[in-house]
C-alpha positions in Angstrom: 13.0 -34.3 36.6 14.7 -33.5 33.3 17.7 -31.3 33.4 17.2 -27.7 32.6 18.2 -26.7 29.1 21.1 -24.5 28.7 21.2 -21.7 26.0 24.1 -21.6 23.8 26.3 -18.4 23.5 24.4 -17.4 20.4 21.0 -17.9 21.8 22.0 -15.9 24.8 23.2 -13.1 22.7 20.1 -13.2 20.6 17.9 -13.1 23.7 19.8 -10.2 25.2 19.7 -8.1 22.0 17.5 -9.5 19.3 14.0 -9.0 20.6 13.4 -12.7 21.3 9.5 -13.5 21.5 8.3 -13.8 25.1 11.1 -11.5 26.1 10.3 -8.4 24.0 6.8 -9.2 22.4 5.3 -6.7 24.8 7.6 -3.9 23.4 7.3 -4.8 19.8 4.0 -3.2 19.1 4.0 -0.6 21.8 3.9 3.1 20.8 7.4 4.4 19.9 8.7 7.8 19.0 9.8 8.7 15.5 13.2 10.3 14.8 11.8 13.8 14.5 8.2 15.4 14.6 6.1 13.7 12.0 3.7 15.5 9.6 1.7 12.3 9.2 0.6 9.6 11.6 -0.9 7.1 9.3 -0.6 5.9 5.7 -3.3 4.9 3.2 -1.8 2.9 0.3 -4.1 2.8 -2.7 -2.3 0.2 -4.9 -3.8 0.0 -8.5 -2.3 -3.5 -9.2 -1.6 -4.2 -12.8 -0.1 -1.1 -14.2 -2.1 2.2 -14.9 -1.5 4.1 -18.1 0.0 7.3 -17.3 -0.6 8.9 -20.7 -4.4 8.1 -20.4 -4.8 9.4 -16.8 -2.5 12.1 -15.3 0.5 12.7 -17.9 -0.9 14.0 -21.2 1.1 13.5 -24.4 -0.3 15.4 -27.3 2.7 14.1 -29.5 1.0 10.7 -29.4 -2.0 12.1 -31.4 0.3 13.9 -33.8 2.4 10.9 -34.4 -0.2 8.2 -34.1 0.7 4.8 -35.7 4.5 5.8 -36.1 7.4 4.5 -34.3 9.5 6.4 -31.8 12.7 7.7 -33.6 15.8 6.0 -32.3 13.9 3.6 -30.0 13.4 -0.1 -30.2 10.7 -1.1 -27.8 10.7 -4.9 -26.7 7.2 -5.6 -25.3 6.8 -8.2 -22.6 4.1 -10.1 -24.4 4.4 -9.3 -28.2 2.1 -7.9 -30.8 3.5 -4.3 -30.6 2.0 -1.6 -32.8 2.7 2.2 -33.6 2.2 5.0 -31.2 -1.2 5.1 -29.7 -3.0 8.4 -28.7 -4.7 8.8 -25.3 -8.3 7.5 -25.5 -9.6 10.2 -23.2 -9.5 14.0 -23.2 -7.5 16.0 -20.7 -8.5 19.1 -19.0 -7.0 21.5 -16.5 -8.3 21.6 -13.0 -7.8 23.7 -9.8 -5.8 26.7 -9.2 -2.8 24.8 -9.9 -4.1 24.1 -13.5 -3.2 20.4 -13.3 -4.0 18.1 -16.3 -6.2 15.1 -15.5 -8.2 12.9 -18.0 -11.8 12.5 -18.0 -11.3 9.0 -16.5 -10.9 10.7 -13.1 -13.5 13.5 -12.8 -13.8 13.3 -9.1 -10.2 13.1 -8.2 -9.6 16.0 -10.7 -11.4 18.2 -8.3 -8.7 17.5 -5.6 -5.5 18.4 -7.6 -4.8 21.3 -5.4 -4.3 18.9 -2.5 -2.2 16.4 -4.7 1.5 16.2 -5.6 2.0 14.3 -8.8 5.3 12.6 -9.4 5.4 12.1 -13.2 9.0 10.7 -13.5 8.8 7.5 -11.6 10.8 4.5 -12.6 11.3 0.9 -11.4 13.5 -2.0 -12.1 11.4 -4.9 -13.4 8.9 -5.2 -16.4 7.1 -8.3 -14.7 4.4 -7.9 -12.2 5.7 -10.1 -9.3 9.0 -8.4 -8.9 7.8 -4.9 -9.6 5.0 -5.5 -6.9 7.6 -6.7 -4.4 9.8 -3.6 -5.3 7.0 -1.1 -4.8 5.9 -2.8 -1.6 9.2 -3.7 0.0 12.0 -1.8 -1.9 13.5 -5.0 -3.4 12.4 -7.2 -6.4 12.8 -10.4 -4.5 10.3 -11.8 -2.0 11.3 -12.1 1.7 11.8 -8.4 2.7 9.6 -6.3 5.1 6.9 -4.4 3.5 6.3 -0.5 3.9 3.6 -1.3 6.6 5.9 -3.6 8.4 8.5 -1.0 8.5 6.2 1.6 9.9 4.8 -0.8 12.5 8.4 -1.7 13.5 9.3 2.0 13.7 6.1 3.3 15.4 4.3 0.5 17.1 0.5 0.8 17.3 -1.7 3.5 18.9 -4.5 1.1 19.4 -3.8 -2.3 21.1 -7.3 -3.6 20.1 -6.6 -3.3 16.4 -3.9 -4.5 14.1 -1.3 -1.8 13.3 -1.2 -2.8 9.5 -4.3 -3.9 7.6 -4.7 -4.9 3.9 -7.8 -5.1 1.7 -7.6 -7.1 -1.5 -9.9 -7.0 -4.4 -12.9 -9.2 -4.5 -11.6 -10.7 -7.9 -8.5 -11.8 -6.2 -5.2 -10.9 -4.7 -2.1 -9.5 -6.5 0.6 -11.7 -8.0 3.0 -12.8 -5.3 0.3 -12.9 -2.5 1.1 -12.4 1.1 4.8 -11.3 0.8 3.5 -8.1 -0.6 2.5 -7.3 2.9 4.8 -9.7 4.8 7.2 -9.0 7.6 10.1 -10.4 5.7 13.0 -11.2 8.0 11.4 -9.1 10.9 9.3 -10.9 13.7 6.0 -11.9 12.4 4.2 -9.6 14.6 4.9 -6.8 11.9 3.2 -8.5 9.0 -0.1 -7.1 7.6 -3.5 -8.3 8.6 -5.6 -9.1 5.6 -9.3 -8.0 5.9 -11.7 -9.7 3.5 -12.9 -7.4 0.8 -16.7 -8.4 1.0 -18.9 -9.7 3.7 -17.4 -10.0 7.2 -14.0 -8.5 6.9 -12.5 -10.8 9.6 -13.1 -14.4 9.3 -14.2 -16.2 12.4 -13.9 -13.2 14.6 -17.0 -13.8 16.6 -16.9 -16.8 19.1 -19.4 -19.6 18.8 -22.7 -18.9 20.5 -22.1 -21.3 23.5 -18.6 -19.8 24.2 -19.0 -17.4 27.1 -16.4 -14.7 27.7 -15.2 -16.4 30.9 -14.7 -19.7 29.1 -13.1 -18.2 26.2 -10.5 -16.2 28.6 -9.7 -19.5 30.5 -9.2 -21.2 27.0 -6.8 -18.6 25.8 -4.9 -18.5 29.1 -4.3 -22.4 28.8 -3.3 -22.3 25.2 -1.1 -19.3 26.0 0.8 -21.1 28.8 1.4 -24.2 26.5 2.6 -21.9 23.8 4.9 -20.0 26.3 6.4 -23.3 27.4 7.2 -24.1 23.8 8.7 -20.7 23.2 11.0 -21.0 26.1 12.3 -24.4 24.4 12.4 -22.7 20.9 13.2 -19.2 21.6 13.6 -18.2 17.8 10.1 -19.2 16.8 8.8 -15.7 15.9 5.9 -17.4 14.0 4.6 -18.9 17.2 5.0 -15.7 19.1 3.0 -13.9 16.6 0.2 -16.6 16.7 0.0 -16.0 20.5 -0.2 -12.4 20.0 -2.9 -12.9 17.2 -5.1 -14.9 19.6 -4.9 -12.2 22.2 -5.4 -9.5 19.6 -8.5 -11.3 18.1 -9.9 -11.7 21.6 -9.5 -7.9 22.0 -10.9 -7.3 18.5 -14.1 -9.1 18.9 -15.7 -5.7 20.1 -13.2 -3.1 18.7 -12.7 -4.4 15.1 -16.4 -5.2 14.5 -17.2 -1.6 15.4 -14.3 -0.2 13.5 -15.4 -1.8 10.1 -19.1 -1.3 10.5 -19.7 1.2 7.7 -23.5 0.7 8.1 -23.6 2.9 11.1 -22.2 5.7 9.0 -24.8 8.5 7.7 -26.5 8.3 4.4 -24.5 11.3 3.1 -21.2 9.7 4.1 -22.0 6.5 2.3 -23.2 8.5 -0.7 -19.8 10.5 -0.6 -17.9 7.1 -1.0 -20.4 5.6 -3.5 -21.3 2.9 -1.4 -25.0 2.7 -2.5 -23.9 2.5 -6.2 -23.1 -0.9 -7.7 -20.0 0.1 -9.5 -18.2 1.8 -6.6 -19.8 -0.2 -3.7 -16.8 -2.6 -3.1 -14.0 0.1 -3.2 -16.1 2.7 -1.5 -16.7 0.5 1.3 -13.1 -0.4 1.8 -12.1 3.4 1.5 -14.5 4.2 4.3 -13.2 1.2 6.4 -9.7 2.8 5.8 -10.9 6.1 7.2 -12.5 4.4 10.3 -9.3 2.4 10.9 -6.8 5.3 10.7 -9.3 7.4 12.8 -8.8 4.6 15.5 -4.9 4.5 15.4 -4.2 2.0 12.7 -0.7 3.0 11.2 -0.9 1.7 7.6 -3.9 0.6 5.5 -3.3 -0.8 2.0 -6.3 -1.0 -0.5 -5.9 -3.0 -3.6 -7.9 -2.1 -6.8 -7.5 -5.0 -9.2 -7.0 -8.6 -8.6 -6.2 -11.9 -10.3 -4.8 -11.6 -13.8 -5.3 -9.4 -16.9 -8.7 -7.7 -17.2 -9.5 -8.2 -13.6 -6.5 -5.9 -12.8 -5.4 -2.8 -14.4 -3.2 -5.0 -16.8 -4.8 -3.6 -20.1 -2.9 -5.8 -22.7 -6.1 -6.0 -24.7 -9.0 -3.5 -24.6 -7.5 -0.5 -22.7 -10.8 1.4 -22.9 -13.0 -1.2 -21.2 -10.3 -1.9 -18.8 -9.5 1.6 -17.5 -13.1 2.8 -17.6 -14.1 -0.1 -15.5 -11.4 0.4 -12.9 -11.3 4.1 -12.9 -15.0 4.1 -12.5 -14.9 1.9 -9.4 -12.2 3.9 -7.6 -12.5 7.6 -8.7 -15.5 8.5 -6.5 -14.4 6.5 -3.5 -10.9 8.2 -3.6 -12.3 11.7 -3.8 -14.7 10.8 -1.1 -12.0 9.6 1.2 -10.1 12.9 0.8 -13.2 14.9 1.4 -14.1 12.9 4.4 -10.6 12.9 5.9 -10.4 16.7 5.5 -13.8 17.4 7.0 -12.7 15.3 10.1 -9.3 17.1 10.4 -7.6 13.9 9.5 -6.1 14.7 6.1 -3.2 16.7 7.4 -2.2 13.7 9.5 -3.0 10.8 7.0 -0.6 10.3 3.9 -2.4 9.0 0.8 -0.2 7.3 -1.8 -1.9 6.4 -5.1 0.3 4.1 -7.2 0.7 0.9 -9.2 3.7 -1.2 -9.8 4.7 0.4 -13.1 3.1 2.3 -16.1 2.3 1.3 -19.6 4.0 1.9 -23.0 2.9 4.7 -25.5 2.6 2.1 -28.3 -0.4 -0.2 -29.0 -0.5 -3.9 -28.2 -3.1 -6.1 -30.0 -4.5 -3.0 -31.6 -6.4 -1.8 -28.5 -4.2 -2.4 -25.4 -0.9 -1.2 -23.9 2.0 -3.3 -22.5 4.1 -2.9 -19.3 6.3 0.1 -18.9 8.8 0.4 -15.9 10.8 3.2 -17.4 8.4 6.1 -16.7 5.0 6.4 -14.9 3.1 8.5 -12.3 2.4 8.2 -8.7 0.7 10.9 -6.6 0.6 11.7 -2.9 -1.8 13.7 -0.8 -2.4 14.8 2.8 0.1 14.2 5.6 2.6 16.9 5.0 2.4 16.8 1.2 2.5 20.1 -0.7 -0.7 20.0 -2.9 -0.9 21.4 -6.4 2.7 20.4 -7.3 4.1 18.3 -10.2 7.5 16.8 -10.2 9.4 15.4 -13.1 8.4 14.5 -16.5 8.6 11.7 -19.0 9.7 12.2 -22.6 7.3 13.8 -25.2 5.9 10.2 -25.8 5.6 9.1 -22.3 8.1 6.3 -22.6 10.9 7.3 -20.2 11.3 9.5 -17.2 13.8 12.1 -18.3 13.4 15.1 -16.1 14.1 14.9 -12.2 13.8 11.0 -12.3 12.5 9.4 -9.2 13.0 5.9 -7.9 10.9 3.6 -5.6 13.7 4.2 -3.1 12.8 8.0 -3.4 9.2 7.4 -2.8 9.9 5.3 0.3 12.3 7.8 1.7 9.8 10.4 1.3 7.0 8.4 2.9 9.3 7.6 5.8 10.3 11.3 6.2 6.7 12.4 6.4 6.1 9.8 9.1 9.1 11.3 11.1 11.9 9.0 10.1 15.3 9.5 8.5 15.3 6.6 6.1 19.0 5.9 6.5 18.5 5.5 10.3 15.5 3.2 10.3 17.3 -0.1 10.2 16.9 -3.7 11.3 19.8 -6.1 11.7 19.8 -9.0 9.4 22.6 -11.3 8.1 25.4 -9.2 9.6 24.2 -5.8 8.1 21.7 -3.0 9.1 18.9 -3.4 6.5 16.7 -0.6 5.3 13.5 -0.2 3.4 15.5 2.0 1.0 18.5 -0.3 0.9 21.6 1.9 0.1 19.9 4.5 -2.0 16.9 7.0 -1.9 16.5 10.7 -1.3 13.5 12.6 0.1 11.5 14.5 -2.7 11.8 17.7 -0.8 9.8 19.8 -3.3 6.5 17.9 -2.4 7.0 18.3 1.3 5.0 21.3 2.9 
């Protein structure tokens, strides 16, 4: 018989306090209490990847029309991809909607009807002018890969309400995923159990969920138990292998999901009226409407964080309108406008909007000058994000960009502020939700961030 392996002092300390897989896995995803009573129980993040033009959607700038073709006095704009032109007016008209009189362009006729339930933040800014780092910052709070994403932090803080479904689910666009890939919904330095679970955007959302026809339930259970014992033996010899522990849990979760997940994402059982509400029977809105409806069904069943990506791949397939802004934004707004409004209507009708926080955002905005005559370049200095439901004070507008839409100048808000507000609405003091890593207590908001109290009801 081989001698029993002895743990080092470091391993013993980690096992006692670090949440070693096999020792603490059962506790990782169990329900947990927030710091204080939460206004929201779940988050739906609608990520318009590529960068939405704020002055063409939710931040009207009449000065662009008055000064069309001119340069901004005293400003030298350095575009990311060259071919800059003069000031470019919005390509769509704006109208006022709701009792709050919010301005929305004709690109979003359905969302415009919901403005009294929406809080607009028109003074967002971020650090990077490049998609990859900006995506990471919006998702994780940092411009580098390797940090836990928003959904991972919430899963770590709250656990899951439904042991038969993932706590954190991600839908990507059928045209491709965002630049940077899986780290956008990754667990970073946290145990792998907290990472997001990608669902396919079309067809069967979960690959190989169903067992082979000749696999009986009893046989599958015996197989899982055998694999589980072998993996557990390996973990005892390799106590820091969180990837393996997450794989073990994923096998068990997949086994439980064979019934629960299939039912949760089966939008075909919904009524014809509900499908119409989301635009599922229309070619243009079908894919995003289906995902939005699946998001409602998932949060209804206790999933904590669902992220929907509109836009995939590069350039025109995303919101990255370097060339033909009109064609690009009409395509992507047309795909998402009705499903987003339908989601808000459906959640409210089911009594879920008050407990579900919706965040609509990209990684940055776009410049007020033209690029290649008909497009717009990246702009991290000023853009719009909006929130609704889940404790948000609707019909409000925070901050402003300058008269051209170039920079946030009034009540500037950072990505840290946005994250702090999201955590607050979910019941967390963002300065106290920490995870030990490399000798310091890490936060989603790093060392900054303030709750945007004016949009909290």
